[in-house]
C-alpha positions in Angstrom: 1.2 -17.5 6.3 1.8 -19.7 2.7 3.6 -18.1 -0.3 1.1 -17.5 -2.7 2.2 -19.6 -6.1 1.9 -18.2 -9.7 1.3 -20.7 -12.6 2.4 -19.8 -16.0 1.6 -21.1 -18.7 3.6 -20.0 -21.5 5.5 -21.0 -24.4 7.1 -18.2 -26.0 10.8 -17.8 -23.8 10.0 -14.0 -25.3 7.3 -14.0 -23.2 8.1 -15.6 -20.5 11.6 -13.4 -19.9 9.4 -11.0 -20.2 7.0 -12.1 -17.9 9.4 -12.9 -15.0 11.7 -9.8 -15.1 7.7 -7.5 -15.2 7.4 -9.7 -12.0 11.1 -9.1 -10.9 10.6 -5.6 -11.5 7.5 -5.1 -10.1 9.0 -6.5 -6.5 6.5 -9.4 -6.6 8.4 -12.9 -4.8 6.1 -15.0 -4.7 6.6 -19.0 -6.1 6.5 -19.2 -9.9 5.9 -22.4 -11.6 6.3 -21.7 -15.2 5.2 -24.6 -18.0 5.0 -24.4 -21.2 2.1 -26.8 -23.3 -1.2 -27.3 -22.5 -0.3 -30.8 -21.2 2.5 -30.0 -18.7 0.5 -27.7 -17.1 -2.6 -30.0 -16.6 0.5 -32.3 -15.4 1.6 -29.9 -13.2 -2.0 -29.2 -12.1 -3.3 -32.7 -11.5 0.0 -34.3 -10.2 0.5 -36.2 -12.8 3.5 -37.6 -15.2 6.6 -35.4 -14.8 4.8 -34.0 -11.7 3.6 -37.2 -10.2 5.3 -36.1 -7.1 4.0 -32.8 -6.4 2.0 -32.0 -3.5 -1.4 -31.8 -4.7 -2.7 -29.9 -2.1 -0.2 -26.8 -3.3 -2.3 -24.9 -5.9 -1.4 -21.8 -7.7 -3.0 -18.8 -6.1 -3.5 -17.4 -10.0 -2.9 -18.9 -13.2 -1.7 -16.9 -16.3 -2.7 -18.7 -18.9 -1.4 -17.8 -23.0 -3.8 -19.2 -25.4 -2.1 -20.0 -28.0 0.1 -23.5 -26.6 1.4 -26.7 -27.8 0.0 -29.5 -27.4 -3.3 -28.8 -25.6 -4.9 -25.2 -26.2 -5.2 -22.5 -23.1 -9.4 -22.5 -23.8 -9.1 -26.8 -23.5 -6.5 -26.2 -20.8 -9.3 -24.1 -18.9 -12.3 -26.6 -20.0 -10.7 -29.2 -18.3 -9.5 -26.7 -14.8 -13.0 -25.7 -14.4 -14.2 -29.5 -15.4 -12.2 -31.3 -11.8 -13.4 -30.5 -9.0 -10.2 -30.0 -7.2 -9.4 -26.5 -9.2 -13.0 -25.2 -10.7 -12.6 -22.6 -8.4 -8.9 -21.5 -9.0 -8.6 -17.9 -10.3 -7.3 -18.3 -14.3 -6.5 -15.2 -15.7 -5.7 -15.6 -19.6 -2.8 -13.5 -20.1 -2.6 -13.5 -24.1 -1.4 -11.7 -27.5 -4.1 -12.6 -29.4 -6.9 -10.2 -30.8 -9.2 -12.0 -31.9 -13.0 -11.8 -30.4 -14.1 -14.8 -30.1 -11.0 -15.8 -28.1 -12.5 -13.0 -25.6 -16.6 -14.7 -25.8 -14.6 -18.3 -25.5 -12.2 -17.2 -22.5 -15.0 -16.2 -20.7 -17.8 -18.7 -21.8 -15.4 -21.3 -20.4 -14.9 -19.5 -17.0 -11.6 -17.4 -17.2 -11.2 -15.0 -14.1 -10.1 -12.6 -16.3 -9.0 -11.9 -19.9 -5.6 -9.0 -20.7 -4.0 -8.4 -23.8 -0.4 -8.6 -23.3 0.8 -5.1 -24.0 3.6 -4.9 -26.6 5.2 -2.0 -25.1 8.0 -3.3 -22.1 6.8 -0.5 -19.5 3.5 -0.9 -20.7 3.6 -4.7 -19.7 5.6 -3.8 -16.2 2.3 -2.2 -15.0 0.1 -4.6 -16.3 2.0 -7.5 -14.5 2.3 -4.9 -11.4 -1.8 -4.6 -11.2 -2.7 -8.4 -11.9 -0.2 -9.1 -8.9 -1.9 -6.5 -7.3 -5.2 -7.4 -7.8 -5.1 -11.7 -7.4 -2.1 -11.8 -4.9 -2.8 -9.3 -2.8 -6.3 -7.6 -3.1 -8.9 -11.0 -4.4 -10.1 -13.1 -2.2 -10.1 -16.4 -3.1 -12.3 -19.0 -1.7 -11.3 -21.2 0.4 -9.3 -24.4 -0.8 
């Protein structure tokens, strides 16, 4: 069985470290690709730019997508993921500290599969990541590629 990859799109080094730590603490040992802005996320997914030699068949099982990103915000990344035949069915979880109701509405209207606010408390964050991992990597049946 292929190890299901997680793509983390996160520009905040503290939140990135927290997410990596929470994954490890929950024994989620899936391959983890980390990109730090919206353009890099699209380069990764579409195998362009610095990722031009990446295997285009290796797509993530789930994308954990922050909204507030440099170069291209997460909602525009989501719009482009959904607009492309190759990536439109990927599972995208918006994982953000945004408390803006408009972000929730826009995220879902652009096709997010889930919208999760990052808990401030580390133990709550670890639990949220555990539940995300259990659902998206074990329970959820992704569409066939």
